[in-house]
C-alpha positions in Angstrom: -24.4 74.0 -24.4 -25.2 70.4 -24.5 -21.7 69.7 -26.3 -20.3 71.7 -23.4 -21.8 69.5 -21.0 -21.1 66.2 -22.8 -17.5 67.3 -23.3 -17.3 68.2 -19.3 -18.9 64.9 -18.5 -16.1 63.0 -20.4 -13.4 65.4 -19.0 -14.9 64.4 -15.5 -15.0 60.6 -16.1 -11.4 60.6 -17.5 -10.3 62.7 -14.6 -11.7 60.3 -12.3 -10.1 57.4 -13.9 -7.0 58.9 -13.9 -7.5 59.8 -10.0 -8.3 56.3 -9.5 -5.4 54.7 -11.7 -2.6 57.0 -10.6 -1.8 55.5 -7.4 -2.1 51.9 -8.7 0.1 52.7 -11.7 3.0 50.5 -10.5 0.5 47.5 -10.8 0.1 48.4 -14.6 2.6 46.0 -16.0 0.9 43.0 -14.1 -2.4 44.0 -15.0 -1.4 44.1 -18.7 0.4 41.0 -18.6 -2.5 39.2 -17.0 -4.8 40.4 -19.9 -2.3 39.6 -22.8 -1.2 36.2 -21.2 -4.1 34.7 -18.9 -3.1 31.9 -16.8 -5.1 28.6 -17.0 -5.8 26.0 -14.6 -3.2 23.3 -13.3 -2.1 20.9 -16.0 -0.3 17.7 -15.6 3.7 17.7 -16.8 4.9 14.6 -18.2 8.5 14.1 -18.7 9.6 11.7 -21.9 10.9 8.6 -21.2 13.7 7.1 -23.8 11.3 4.1 -25.1 14.5 2.1 -26.0 16.2 2.7 -22.8 17.7 0.0 -21.0 19.5 0.4 -17.7 23.3 1.5 -18.4 26.2 0.3 -15.8 28.3 3.0 -14.6 31.0 2.1 -17.1 28.9 2.2 -20.1 27.3 5.9 -19.6 28.7 9.2 -18.6 27.7 10.9 -15.3 24.3 12.8 -15.0 24.7 16.4 -13.8 22.4 18.4 -11.6 23.2 22.1 -11.5 21.0 23.1 -8.2 21.0 27.2 -8.4 19.0 29.2 -5.7 18.1 32.6 -5.7 19.4 35.3 -3.4 21.0 33.0 -0.9 23.0 34.4 1.5 26.3 32.4 2.2 25.1 32.4 6.0 21.9 31.1 5.0 23.1 27.6 5.2 24.5 25.8 8.1 27.5 24.1 6.3 30.0 26.9 7.2 29.0 27.0 10.8 26.5 29.7 10.7 22.8 29.6 9.5 19.4 31.7 9.5 18.5 33.0 13.2 22.0 32.0 14.3 21.7 28.6 13.4 18.2 28.0 14.8 17.2 26.9 11.2 19.9 24.1 9.9 20.2 23.1 6.4 21.1 19.1 6.8 20.4 18.5 3.2 22.5 21.2 1.5 25.2 20.4 4.6 25.0 16.6 3.3 26.3 17.7 0.0 29.2 19.7 1.6 30.1 16.8 3.7 30.0 14.2 1.0 31.4 16.0 -1.3 33.8 19.2 -2.0 33.5 22.7 -0.5 34.9 25.0 -3.0 35.5 27.7 -0.2 36.3 30.5 -2.4 33.0 30.2 -5.2 32.2 33.0 -6.9 29.0 34.2 -8.8 28.9 35.5 -12.3 27.5 38.9 -11.5 25.8 40.3 -8.3 22.5 40.3 -9.7 20.4 37.3 -11.2 20.4 37.1 -14.9 23.8 37.8 -15.7 25.0 35.3 -13.5 22.8 32.7 -15.3 24.2 33.7 -18.4 27.5 33.1 -17.3 26.6 29.9 -16.0 25.1 28.9 -19.4 27.8 29.9 -21.4 31.2 29.5 -19.4 32.1 33.3 -20.2 31.8 36.5 -18.6 28.2 37.6 -19.6 29.9 41.1 -20.4 31.7 39.3 -23.3 28.3 39.2 -25.4 26.8 42.1 -23.8 24.5 40.4 -21.1 25.3 43.1 -18.4 22.2 44.0 -17.0 19.0 42.2 -15.5 16.1 42.7 -17.5 13.3 44.3 -15.6 10.5 46.7 -16.9 11.2 50.3 -17.5 8.2 50.8 -14.8 10.7 49.0 -12.1 13.6 51.1 -12.9 11.6 54.2 -12.8 10.4 53.3 -9.3 14.1 52.4 -8.1 15.2 55.7 -9.5 12.6 57.8 -7.8 13.0 55.8 -4.1 14.1 57.8 -1.3 17.5 55.9 -0.3 18.5 58.4 2.5 21.9 60.3 2.3 22.7 59.3 -1.4 20.3 59.7 -4.5 19.7 57.3 -7.3 20.6 58.4 -10.9 17.7 58.3 -13.2 18.8 58.1 -17.0 15.5 59.4 -18.9 17.5 59.9 -22.0 18.3 56.2 -22.2 14.6 54.7 -22.0 14.2 55.6 -25.7 17.3 53.2 -26.3 16.2 50.6 -24.5 14.6 47.4 -26.3 11.4 45.5 -25.0 11.8 43.4 -21.9 10.9 40.1 -23.9 13.8 41.0 -26.3 16.4 41.2 -23.6 18.1 37.8 -23.3 20.7 35.3 -23.8 22.1 36.0 -27.6 21.3 32.7 -29.8 24.9 32.9 -31.4 26.0 31.9 -27.6 26.7 28.3 -27.1 25.0 27.0 -24.0 25.9 24.2 -21.7 22.8 22.3 -22.5 23.6 22.6 -26.4 27.1 21.2 -25.5 25.7 18.4 -23.6 23.0 17.9 -26.1 26.1 17.0 -28.7 26.9 14.3 -25.9 23.6 12.5 -26.5 22.5 14.0 -22.8 18.7 14.7 -22.1 18.5 18.0 -21.0 16.0 19.3 -18.5 15.3 22.8 -17.0 13.1 23.4 -14.1 12.4 26.9 -12.6 13.3 30.5 -13.1 14.8 31.2 -16.5 15.5 35.0 -16.8 17.3 34.7 -20.0 14.7 36.3 -22.2 11.0 35.6 -22.9 10.9 35.8 -27.0 10.6 32.6 -28.8 14.4 32.7 -29.6 15.5 33.1 -26.2 13.4 30.2 -24.5 14.6 27.2 -22.8 13.6 25.0 -25.8 15.5 27.1 -28.3 18.7 27.3 -25.9 19.5 23.6 -25.7 16.9 22.2 -23.3 14.8 19.1 -24.4 12.1 19.6 -21.9 11.4 22.0 -19.1 8.8 23.3 -16.8 9.2 27.0 -15.4 8.8 30.6 -15.8 10.5 33.4 -17.9 10.8 36.5 -15.4 13.4 36.9 -12.8 10.6 36.4 -9.7 7.3 34.5 -9.3 4.5 34.1 -6.7 5.3 31.0 -4.4 1.6 30.7 -4.0 -1.5 32.7 -4.5 -1.6 35.6 -2.1 -4.9 34.6 -0.7 -4.1 30.9 -0.1 -5.0 30.0 3.5 -1.7 27.8 3.4 0.6 30.8 2.8 2.3 33.2 5.0 3.2 36.6 3.1 5.4 39.0 4.4 5.0 42.3 2.6 7.9 45.2 3.4 6.6 48.3 2.6 10.2 50.0 3.1 11.4 48.1 0.0 10.8 49.4 -3.3 11.5 45.8 -5.1 8.9 44.7 -2.6 6.1 47.3 -3.5 6.7 46.2 -7.1 6.8 42.5 -7.1 3.5 41.8 -5.2 0.9 43.5 -7.7 2.8 42.3 -10.8 3.8 38.7 -10.0 1.8 35.8 -11.3 1.6 32.4 -9.5 2.2 30.5 -13.0 4.6 28.3 -14.9 4.7 26.9 -18.3 5.8 23.6 -19.9 7.9 23.4 -22.9 6.8 26.8 -24.1 3.3 26.5 -23.3 0.7 28.9 -22.2 1.0 29.8 -18.8 -1.0 27.7 -16.2 -1.1 27.3 -12.0 1.3 25.1 -10.5 0.1 22.7 -7.8 1.4 23.8 -4.4 4.0 25.7 -3.0 6.8 26.5 -5.7 9.9 25.3 -4.4 7.9 22.0 -3.5 6.4 22.0 -6.7 9.9 22.2 -8.8 11.2 19.4 -6.2 8.4 17.2 -7.2 9.1 17.7 -10.7 12.6 17.4 -10.5 11.9 13.8 -9.0 9.5 13.0 -11.6 12.2 14.0 -14.2 14.8 11.7 -12.7 12.5 8.8 -12.6 11.7 9.4 -16.0 15.4 9.6 -17.1 17.3 7.2 -14.8 18.3 4.9 -17.7 20.1 7.3 -19.8 22.4 10.2 -19.1 20.8 13.5 -18.4 21.5 17.1 -17.5 19.1 19.0 -15.1 19.3 22.6 -14.6 17.1 23.2 -11.3 16.7 26.7 -10.7 15.0 27.4 -7.6 13.4 31.1 -7.0 13.8 30.9 -3.7 14.5 32.8 -1.2 14.0 35.4 -3.6 11.3 38.1 -2.7 8.4 38.3 -2.2 8.9 36.8 0.9 6.1 33.8 1.2 6.5 30.7 3.1 4.0 27.9 3.7 2.4 27.8 7.0 3.5 24.7 7.9 6.9 25.6 7.7 6.7 28.8 9.5 4.9 26.8 12.4 7.4 24.0 12.6 9.9 27.3 13.3 7.9 28.5 16.2 11.1 28.6 18.2 12.5 31.2 16.1 11.1 34.6 18.0 11.4 37.5 15.4 8.5 36.8 13.0 10.1 38.3 10.0 13.0 36.0 10.6 10.8 33.1 11.1 9.1 33.3 7.8 12.3 33.9 6.0 14.0 30.7 7.6 10.9 28.8 6.4 11.8 29.6 3.0 15.3 28.2 3.2 13.5 25.2 5.2 11.8 24.5 1.6 14.9 24.7 -0.4 16.8 22.5 1.8 13.8 20.1 1.5 14.0 20.1 -2.1 17.9 19.4 -2.2 17.2 16.5 0.1 14.4 15.0 -2.4 16.6 15.5 -5.3 19.4 13.3 -3.6 16.6 10.8 -2.3 15.5 10.4 -5.9 18.9 9.7 -7.0 19.6 7.1 -4.4 16.2 5.4 -5.1 17.0 5.0 -8.8 20.5 3.6 -7.9 22.1 6.5 -9.7 23.6 8.8 -7.0 27.2 7.6 -7.3 27.3 8.4 -10.9 25.8 11.8 -10.7 27.7 15.0 -10.5 25.8 17.7 -8.5 26.6 21.4 -8.2 24.9 23.7 -5.4 25.2 27.3 -5.7 23.4 30.6 -5.6 23.2 33.4 -8.2 24.5 36.2 -5.9 24.5 37.0 -2.5 21.4 38.2 -0.3 20.0 41.6 -0.7 20.3 44.6 1.7 16.6 45.5 0.7 14.9 42.8 2.4 16.5 44.1 6.0 17.9 41.1 7.6 21.2 40.8 9.7 24.3 38.8 8.6 22.7 37.2 5.6 26.2 37.2 3.8 28.2 37.1 7.1 31.3 37.4 7.6 31.6 39.1 4.1 31.1 43.0 3.8 28.5 43.8 1.0 25.1 42.7 -0.7 23.6 41.6 -3.5 24.3 44.4 -6.4 27.7 45.2 -5.3 30.6 43.6 -6.0 32.0 43.3 -2.2 32.1 39.8 -1.2 28.7 39.6 0.2 27.3 40.3 -3.1 29.4 37.8 -5.1 31.1 35.2 -2.8 28.4 32.4 -3.0 28.3 28.9 -1.9 29.8 26.3 -4.4 29.1 22.8 -3.2 30.0 19.6 -5.4 29.0 16.1 -4.9 30.2 13.2 -7.0 30.4 9.9 -5.0 32.4 8.1 -7.7 35.0 10.8 -8.0 35.2 13.4 -5.1 36.2 12.1 -1.6 34.1 13.1 1.0 35.1 16.1 3.0 37.4 17.6 0.1 37.9 21.1 0.6 39.2 23.4 -2.4 40.7 27.0 -1.7 41.3 28.0 -5.3 38.6 30.8 -6.5 36.0 29.2 -8.8 33.0 30.8 -10.3 30.2 30.3 -12.3 32.1 30.4 -15.6 33.6 27.1 -14.4 30.4 25.1 -14.5 30.4 24.7 -18.2 34.5 23.5 -18.5 33.3 21.1 -15.7 30.3 19.5 -17.5 32.1 19.5 -20.9 35.4 17.4 -19.3 33.1 15.2 -17.3 31.0 14.2 -20.4 33.8 14.2 -22.9 32.2 17.0 -24.6 34.0 19.6 -26.5 34.8 23.1 -25.3 34.1 25.8 -28.0 37.4 27.0 -29.9 35.6 29.9 -32.0 35.4 32.2 -28.9 37.3 33.0 -25.4 36.2 30.8 -22.7 36.6 32.1 -19.3 36.1 28.9 -17.1 38.3 26.0 -15.6 37.3 22.4 -15.0 36.7 22.1 -11.4 37.4 18.2 -11.1 40.9 18.9 -12.5 41.1 21.4 -9.5 40.3 18.2 -7.1 42.4 15.8 -8.9 45.5 17.8 -9.2 45.3 21.0 -7.1 49.0 21.7 -7.4 48.5 22.5 -11.0 45.6 24.7 -11.3 46.7 27.6 -13.5 46.5 31.3 -12.7 43.6 33.3 -14.0 41.8 36.3 -13.4 38.0 37.0 -12.6 36.4 39.8 -14.2 32.9 41.7 -13.1 31.5 44.7 -14.6 28.1 46.6 -14.1 28.5 49.9 -16.2 30.9 52.3 -14.5 31.5 49.8 -11.5 34.4 47.0 -12.4 36.3 44.7 -10.5 39.4 42.2 -11.1 40.3 39.1 -8.7 43.8 37.8 -9.3 46.3 36.1 -7.2 44.4 36.4 -4.3 44.1 40.5 -4.5 40.7 42.4 -5.4 40.8 45.4 -7.0 37.3 47.6 -7.1 36.8 50.5 -9.3 33.8 52.8 -9.4 33.1 56.2 -10.8 30.1 56.8 -8.6 31.4 57.6 -6.4 34.8 58.0 -7.8 36.8 55.6 -5.8 39.1 52.4 -5.9 39.2 49.8 -3.1 42.1 47.3 -3.1 42.1 44.1 -0.7 44.6 41.4 0.1 42.0 38.5 0.1 44.8 36.1 1.0 45.2 37.8 4.5 41.8 39.9 4.6 39.2 37.7 3.1 36.2 40.1 4.4 37.7 43.2 2.9 38.2 45.2 6.2 41.5 47.2 5.3 41.7 49.0 1.7 45.2 48.8 0.6 44.7 51.5 -2.4 46.7 54.2 -1.0 49.3 51.8 0.8 50.0 49.8 -2.6 50.5 52.3 -5.4 52.5 50.1 -7.5 50.2 46.9 -7.3 47.1 49.3 -7.7 48.4 50.6 -10.8 49.6 47.1 -12.1 46.2 45.7 -11.4 44.3 48.9 -13.0 46.2 48.2 -16.1 45.2 44.6 -16.1 41.6 45.6 -15.1 41.4 47.9 -18.3 43.0 45.3 -20.6 40.2 42.8 -19.7 37.4 45.6 -19.7 38.5 46.3 -23.3 37.9 42.9 -24.2 34.2 43.0 -23.2 31.4 43.8 -25.5 29.2 46.9 -25.2 25.9 46.3 -23.3 22.9 45.0 -25.4 20.6 47.2 -23.7 21.4 50.3 -21.6 21.2 50.8 -17.9 18.4 53.0 -16.9 19.1 53.6 -13.0 21.9 53.7 -11.0 20.7 53.3 -7.2 22.9 53.5 -3.8 23.9 50.2 -2.4 25.2 50.9 1.1 28.1 48.0 1.6 27.8 47.6 5.6 24.0 48.4 6.2 20.7 46.8 5.2 17.8 48.7 4.8 16.2 49.0 8.4 19.6 50.4 9.6 20.4 54.3 10.0 22.5 55.4 7.1 24.8 58.6 6.7 26.7 60.4 4.0 30.0 58.7 5.2 28.8 55.2 4.7 30.5 53.2 2.0 28.5 52.9 -0.9 28.3 52.2 -4.7 25.9 53.3 -7.3 24.6 49.9 -8.9 23.5 50.6 -12.2 20.6 48.3 -14.1 
């Protein structure tokens, strides 16, 4: 009898523990991570200086290069193109200055419609599907949440059978066999620096120091807190209607690493922290050629802003928009601080800066017109998902106010850097990029080329101003003439059967050149092209099931 009582008590305790833990199961990945990988107090980051460095004249040294990549920025979030957050109430003067003093590539394209594959394309100068980096790394628990969420008229597809085929999250990364832009520039005696969001793998072989970067400060995953949630100087915007938001808040950390160190707390608001470190890195390397990849995690969710920035925008009536705008304000401030640091060191003229976003703004955060005038959002290949800012400033080479209409893409940054530095392009693999400076110098000799995107069953070809999208879920093709219809309003698939067949053959040929994914997609969730999360949707709305 006593044994039965003990067994009954144990069962009761376990049942109670399960009852408590089950509602909080979404937070388990973060809890486990905090136990396995604790976060220490803030520590100083000290950027190395060349002990033999002496100031080099412009004629003696190749240009410095800085890629500023922001996260989930809508093309209408910046005022350079006549728009801006809240109808232009939150201008972006520092980002606009890049456009005004350099070149606007008006048809800039992301490597993918989500974070990590775009970053893989930037690093390698290749379509990420060529080497299997097809999907954005994320925990299985996150995918499972997306697979169970109620999206309205169309359901997600959850692939339970593929869970056993996936690989550990930390082993989902950029293959070391790929040659990165940092490795190429290291061979040209550049000091290579990384700051911010990595999202290209957390295992040692994938970490920045093993992918060509001499020094770095940042974090491995796809997102991080910008400040502690309970900090009195932060304003948090939680959005229960968003499944991504529900997962991020309990699981993200406010933490960075320095050259692969254990995690520690940064000092201040994350965007400003990376700007501070970028300035320090510029000062440390002013006398030698350097490459900086400044990968800001704003304005990616969670939506957190400095209270001082929110208060400075008190004239924006909508509180939600005000907090989001405050995040953009911090991004613009960071860009300004980088430009000011270059000026202060006397090296601005000989520094090539590229500003872009990894993809378009997402629909799940519930804001209007972030990607206007384009249709679509992050996680689909309509223009809103992949048509991104591409601004290039290099005072010594680019005349202010230059505008280039030829399509360029993230895969072009490798070739551009190689040409500027006198580096070697790899010859043992297919490279998909072009030198953007050659487009500026010789606009009449830009070669014809195709741009290609794929996410599982969804594939896209852009060539000669025509864009073909092919989806299996739903089973549909869209054909747009972007030369006359840049916002994809008129589907010509039925009206242009010969062109459709020709482009489909070209698309299939390019698709056959790509590799199989390094890990499988686990979920395909509906992304509605013309509505965001707070707008009503019906079964007739245009959508694509996005796989990841």
